[in-house]
N, C-alpha and C positions, 0 to 999 in steps of 0.2 A: 498299484491301487488307484481306483478311479475316484474322481471327486464327487461330491454330493450333487453338483449340477449335472454331471453325466448320468447319475442314477435317476434323477428326476426327468431328464430328457428321454431316457430309455422308457420310463414309465409312461410318459406322454405319448411316445410312439405306439405303445401297446394299449391305448385307451379303448379300442374296440374289443380287445380280448378281456379287459377288466369289466367292461359293461356286460359282455356276454356271460362272464363268470358270475357277476352279481345277480343278473336276471335268472340264471340257472339255479343259483342258491335260493332265491325267493320263490321260484316255481316249485322247487323241491320241498321247501318248508310248507307251502300251502298244500302241496300234495300229501305231505306227511300228516297234515291236519285232517285229511280225510280218513287216514288209517288210525292215527292216534287221536282219540276223541278226548275232550275235556271230561273231567270226572262228573261234574254236574253243571248243567246250564242254569245260571241265575236269572236270566232274562230269556225271552223267546228267541231273539235273533242270534244270541251267542252260541247256540247249538249248530248253526250253519257253518259248514267247512269254509275256511278262509275269511270268516267274518272279521276277525281282528286285523288281518292284513288290509282289507277294504276299509275298515273303520279308521285305521291309522292313515291311510292314503287320503281319505276324505277330510279328516280333521286337520291333517297337515296342510292340505290345499286351502282349507278355510282359514287357517292361521296365517298363511302367506297373503291371502286376499285381505284379511283384516289389517295386517301390518302395512300393506301397500296403500290401502284406501283410507284408513283411519289414523294409524299411528304415525306414518311418515309425514303427512301434512302437519301434524301437531308439533313435530320436532325438527322439521326441515328449516333451514336458514337460506337466505338469499345467497346467490353465488359469490357476491362480493362482501359478504358479512364480515369476513376477517381481512378486509382490504387494507391498503397501506394507511398508516397512521400519520 
């Protein structure tokens, strides 16, 4: 029986396979969105195939930028904030 560390090491070695698998699944889901259409478009753009995948990508990227540029400076502490007492 292998240890948990060995399992994680094996998964790390296969990172390119995992990345390819995730990209293939995402491409397949966007491709299925061309065939399987939403019942009814509520707005103009959500009838476009792959709209929600692109929307999620853009909003996720914006959230990362907001956290990096706005939130992090508000909560960041100096490197020696918890220094020796």
